[in-house]
MILOLO-683613 format. One line per field, with one value per residue: residue in one letter; x, y, z of N, C-alpha, C in turn. Coordinates in Angstrom, 3 decimals, always signed. Example, Ala and Ser with C-alpha at 12.3 -4.5 7.8 and 13.67 -1.06 7.14 Angstrom:
% MILOLO-683613
rest = [a/s];
n_east = [+13.190/+12.850];
n_north = [-5.690/-2.250];
n_up = [+7.800/+7.080];
ca_east = [+12.300/+13.670];
ca_north = [-4.500/-1.060];
ca_up = [+7.800/+7.140];
c_east = [+13.200/+12.900];
c_north = [-3.300/+0.030];
c_up = [+7.800/+7.870];
This chain:
% MILOLO-683613
rest = [x/x/x/x/x/x/x/x/x/x/x/x/x/x/x/x/x/x/x/x/x/x/x/x/x/x/x/x/x/x/x/x/x/x/x/x/x/x/x/x/x/x/x/x/x/x/x/x/x/x/x/x/x/x/x/x/x/x/x/x/x/x/x/x/x/x/x/x/x/x/x/x/x/x/x/x/x/x/x/x/x/x/x/x/x/x/x/x/x/x/x/x/x/x/x/x/x/x/x/x/x/x/x/x/x/x/x/x/x/x/x/x/x/x/x/x/x];
n_east = [+0.815/+0.330/+1.293/-0.527/-0.892/+0.192/+2.312/+3.662/+5.272/+8.603/+10.096/+11.922/+15.164/+15.328/+16.518/+19.047/+18.591/+20.154/+21.016/+21.331/+23.472/+25.483/+25.720/+26.656/+29.095/+30.433/+30.587/+32.247/+34.623/+35.175/+35.642/+37.954/+39.704/+39.754/+40.930/+43.474/+44.388/+44.413/+46.414/+48.755/+48.968/+49.842/+49.192/+48.910/+48.920/+51.444/+53.168/+52.783/+53.898/+56.591/+57.172/+56.849/+58.964/+61.125/+60.780/+61.255/+63.960/+65.066/+64.420/+66.000/+68.483/+68.375/+68.244/+70.784/+72.402/+71.636/+72.677/+75.408/+75.752/+75.260/+77.453/+79.537/+78.966/+79.394/+82.138/+83.043/+82.258/+83.890/+86.423/+86.348/+86.092/+87.740/+91.011/+92.850/+91.928/+92.518/+95.273/+95.781/+94.914/+96.768/+99.123/+98.671/+97.844/+99.381/+101.921/+103.173/+105.138/+105.938/+108.345/+111.466/+110.526/+110.748/+110.057/+109.156/+109.034/+107.518/+107.711/+104.847/+102.917/+103.351/+102.249/+104.036/+106.164/+105.965/+108.451/+109.619/+109.497];
n_north = [-1.169/+2.173/+5.086/+7.929/+11.397/+13.756/+12.409/+10.925/+12.466/+13.505/+15.874/+18.638/+19.713/+22.621/+25.680/+27.773/+31.157/+33.880/+36.076/+34.961/+33.211/+35.050/+36.320/+34.180/+33.695/+36.156/+36.052/+33.828/+34.747/+36.865/+35.392/+33.946/+36.107/+37.151/+35.008/+35.000/+37.515/+37.221/+35.416/+36.480/+39.248/+42.406/+41.895/+39.231/+35.592/+34.536/+36.687/+36.992/+34.613/+35.044/+37.189/+36.018/+34.207/+35.988/+37.272/+35.184/+34.725/+37.170/+37.040/+34.892/+36.069/+38.168/+36.691/+35.505/+37.786/+38.668/+36.579/+36.942/+39.487/+38.847/+37.195/+39.025/+40.845/+39.177/+38.806/+41.434/+41.835/+39.889/+40.930/+43.268/+42.376/+40.172/+39.668/+37.779/+37.246/+39.539/+39.420/+37.065/+37.907/+39.942/+38.435/+36.641/+38.199/+40.526/+39.751/+40.002/+39.368/+38.009/+39.238/+37.642/+35.540/+33.644/+34.062/+32.143/+32.377/+31.037/+30.458/+30.919/+28.112/+26.792/+25.546/+22.869/+23.396/+21.964/+20.167/+21.017/+19.007];
n_up = [-0.004/-0.678/+0.974/+1.615/+1.915/+4.451/+5.804/+3.991/+2.327/+2.412/+4.633/+3.706/+4.880/+6.899/+5.721/+7.059/+7.772/+5.961/+7.501/+10.016/+9.565/+9.006/+11.504/+13.080/+11.793/+12.257/+15.053/+15.353/+14.134/+15.902/+18.237/+17.533/+17.133/+19.729/+21.082/+19.923/+20.748/+23.561/+23.813/+22.630/+23.165/+24.891/+27.504/+27.409/+27.476/+26.740/+27.211/+29.934/+30.828/+30.103/+31.774/+34.296/+34.249/+34.097/+36.525/+38.310/+37.762/+38.597/+41.260/+42.159/+41.764/+43.615/+45.999/+45.907/+46.105/+48.641/+50.174/+49.614/+50.767/+53.465/+53.969/+53.606/+55.647/+57.844/+57.578/+57.936/+60.585/+61.820/+61.218/+62.718/+65.359/+65.947/+66.512/+65.454/+62.898/+61.519/+61.694/+60.233/+57.693/+57.189/+57.101/+54.937/+52.668/+52.648/+53.276/+55.733/+58.713/+61.929/+64.280/+63.852/+62.370/+59.346/+55.961/+53.256/+49.818/+47.019/+43.500/+41.361/+40.305/+37.080/+33.913/+32.484/+29.681/+26.458/+24.697/+21.516/+18.600];
ca_east = [-0.004/+1.001/+0.785/-0.855/-1.084/+1.373/+3.378/+4.313/+6.262/+9.661/+10.234/+13.289/+15.754/+15.136/+17.736/+19.211/+18.566/+21.446/+21.365/+21.812/+24.794/+26.416/+25.944/+27.501/+30.417/+31.026/+30.919/+33.405/+35.789/+35.461/+36.229/+39.333/+40.502/+39.931/+41.897/+44.803/+44.782/+44.730/+47.647/+49.953/+48.937/+50.696/+48.818/+48.536/+49.473/+52.877/+53.864/+52.729/+54.911/+57.919/+57.357/+57.039/+60.329/+62.016/+60.616/+61.954/+65.396/+65.435/+64.302/+67.221/+69.594/+68.237/+68.637/+72.239/+72.968/+71.412/+73.666/+76.707/+75.756/+75.397/+78.853/+80.379/+78.724/+80.090/+83.584/+83.265/+82.166/+85.089/+87.572/+86.247/+86.090/+88.664/+92.335/+93.579/+91.470/+93.322/+96.643/+95.777/+94.811/+98.054/+100.134/+98.403/+97.735/+100.416/+103.234/+103.763/+105.606/+106.322/+109.818/+112.164/+109.984/+111.293/+109.006/+109.642/+108.144/+107.724/+107.092/+103.558/+103.011/+102.975/+102.206/+105.323/+106.101/+106.384/+109.592/+109.250/+110.303];
ca_north = [-0.003/+3.468/+6.048/+9.236/+12.429/+14.498/+11.556/+10.312/+13.334/+13.894/+17.311/+19.069/+20.446/+24.056/+26.461/+28.861/+32.441/+34.494/+36.936/+34.106/+32.741/+36.179/+36.501/+33.074/+33.938/+37.282/+35.561/+32.938/+35.623/+37.567/+34.420/+33.689/+37.312/+37.206/+33.967/+35.469/+38.649/+36.764/+34.643/+37.216/+40.679/+42.940/+41.223/+37.887/+34.429/+34.393/+37.778/+36.672/+33.565/+35.685/+38.009/+35.112/+33.683/+37.079/+37.485/+34.094/+34.969/+38.293/+36.584/+34.123/+37.028/+38.862/+35.741/+35.379/+39.013/+38.649/+35.648/+37.617/+40.548/+38.228/+36.750/+40.211/+41.383/+38.292/+39.096/+42.727/+41.618/+39.154/+41.835/+44.253/+41.817/+39.069/+40.107/+36.774/+37.352/+40.627/+38.893/+36.124/+38.705/+40.626/+37.438/+36.034/+39.121/+41.563/+39.139/+40.398/+38.289/+38.412/+39.334/+36.372/+34.547/+33.667/+33.810/+31.539/+32.636/+30.115/+30.988/+30.275/+26.915/+26.989/+24.292/+22.620/+23.572/+20.758/+20.347/+20.923/+17.941];
ca_up = [+0.009/-0.733/+1.946/+1.059/+2.932/+4.900/+6.287/+2.866/+1.714/+3.357/+4.866/+3.434/+6.008/+6.817/+5.493/+8.014/+7.070/+5.698/+8.641/+11.103/+9.164/+9.164/+12.944/+13.521/+11.217/+12.973/+16.407/+15.228/+13.886/+17.155/+19.174/+17.096/+17.419/+21.172/+21.434/+19.504/+21.608/+24.916/+23.761/+22.207/+23.453/+25.946/+28.743/+27.001/+28.171/+26.474/+27.917/+31.359/+31.054/+30.048/+32.969/+35.424/+34.175/+34.459/+37.969/+38.998/+37.620/+39.474/+42.637/+42.444/+41.845/+44.888/+47.053/+45.856/+46.629/+50.081/+50.746/+49.524/+51.778/+54.778/+54.091/+53.785/+57.000/+58.773/+57.468/+58.579/+62.033/+62.235/+61.158/+63.797/+66.716/+66.154/+66.039/+64.675/+61.510/+60.943/+61.569/+59.115/+56.477/+56.988/+56.730/+53.627/+51.545/+52.665/+53.455/+57.006/+59.587/+63.273/+64.402/+63.983/+61.428/+57.995/+54.969/+52.002/+48.702/+45.901/+42.273/+41.078/+39.445/+35.681/+33.172/+31.805/+28.230/+25.730/+23.804/+20.105/+17.936];
c_east = [+0.861/+0.390/+0.515/-1.020/+0.228/+2.513/+4.185/+5.400/+7.321/+9.771/+11.689/+13.846/+15.613/+16.478/+17.801/+19.235/+19.962/+21.898/+21.932/+23.210/+25.844/+26.727/+26.861/+28.929/+31.129/+31.424/+32.143/+34.683/+36.171/+36.105/+37.670/+40.215/+40.753/+40.953/+43.312/+45.283/+45.151/+46.018/+48.859/+49.971/+49.878/+50.427/+48.403/+49.276/+50.979/+53.684/+53.866/+53.757/+56.319/+58.181/+57.549/+58.459/+61.342/+61.970/+61.352/+63.468/+65.860/+65.371/+65.526/+68.415/+69.565/+68.653/+70.155/+72.914/+72.786/+72.411/+75.066/+76.817/+75.932/+76.834/+79.783/+80.188/+79.406/+81.589/+83.914/+83.249/+83.423/+86.304/+87.522/+86.497/+87.141/+90.048/+93.095/+93.129/+92.279/+94.768/+96.745/+95.738/+96.136/+99.134/+99.915/+98.461/+98.850/+101.820/+103.911/+104.182/+105.925/+107.860/+110.431/+111.636/+110.631/+110.181/+109.662/+108.603/+108.514/+107.081/+105.767/+103.736/+102.559/+102.944/+103.534/+105.147/+106.581/+107.524/+109.139/+110.098/+111.153];
c_north = [+1.240/+4.379/+7.352/+10.199/+13.051/+13.602/+10.966/+11.189/+13.727/+15.413/+17.697/+19.827/+21.948/+24.746/+27.566/+30.168/+33.050/+35.372/+36.115/+33.567/+33.831/+36.391/+35.412/+33.280/+35.058/+36.850/+34.664/+33.754/+36.356/+36.624/+34.111/+34.891/+37.448/+36.190/+34.406/+36.593/+38.189/+35.943/+35.524/+38.693/+41.103/+42.283/+39.779/+36.816/+34.329/+35.474/+37.523/+35.587/+34.140/+36.473/+37.145/+34.554/+34.754/+37.352/+36.413/+34.290/+36.109/+37.872/+35.766/+35.051/+37.792/+37.961/+35.572/+36.612/+39.127/+37.721/+36.280/+38.712/+39.967/+37.758/+37.934/+40.828/+40.501/+38.553/+40.427/+42.578/+40.897/+40.071/+42.857/+43.636/+40.748/+39.447/+39.056/+36.773/+38.445/+40.153/+37.937/+36.874/+39.394/+39.645/+36.946/+37.040/+40.156/+41.018/+39.536/+39.158/+38.867/+38.519/+37.950/+35.297/+34.725/+33.303/+33.257/+31.795/+31.699/+30.706/+30.257/+29.101/+27.253/+25.639/+24.079/+22.778/+22.284/+21.101/+20.162/+19.841/+18.462];
c_up = [+0.007/+0.297/+1.251/+2.213/+3.370/+5.347/+5.148/+2.281/+2.729/+3.442/+4.608/+4.635/+5.808/+6.621/+6.525/+7.237/+6.955/+6.876/+9.804/+10.789/+9.354/+10.641/+13.483/+13.024/+11.969/+14.393/+16.364/+14.998/+15.162/+18.170/+18.813/+17.390/+18.908/+21.654/+21.090/+20.413/+23.008/+24.938/+23.540/+22.565/+24.554/+27.293/+28.478/+27.779/+27.964/+27.192/+29.414/+31.711/+31.052/+31.316/+34.210/+35.440/+34.561/+35.958/+38.759/+38.925/+38.526/+40.944/+43.060/+42.605/+43.172/+46.043/+47.102/+46.436/+48.137/+50.778/+50.725/+50.584/+53.174/+55.005/+54.319/+55.162/+58.052/+58.755/+58.126/+60.101/+62.556/+62.227/+62.287/+65.161/+66.976/+65.607/+65.222/+63.203/+60.812/+60.745/+60.383/+57.772/+56.167/+56.553/+55.289/+52.485/+51.494/+52.896/+54.745/+57.787/+60.967/+63.317/+64.611/+63.052/+60.065/+57.030/+53.715/+50.920/+47.558/+44.658/+42.012/+40.125/+38.038/+35.021/+32.465/+30.299/+27.565/+24.798/+22.368/+19.428/+16.840];
């Protein structure tokens, strides 16, 4: 049997109106532009990553400088309060000696030169 009536004819898919297509296209373009701007702009993801890396590097540098400052302050304190530190410095860097002591100076070590064949 053949069916007759409204159920027999297939309904064609409805076409979306041109205005709706344009709105969807504009929204898609805006979304892509927003994605690009959030990734590469002045306040974008990549710039934020660069700044975090630079901040971490500066933080390490500050920690190193703080450690150097602490070591220098400890040396200053030792030089002010401990006379044997001053004596050691005078002996090693200035070559001073107590009366009756003999100082032996050796030439600095150099690499031996190879004989030419």
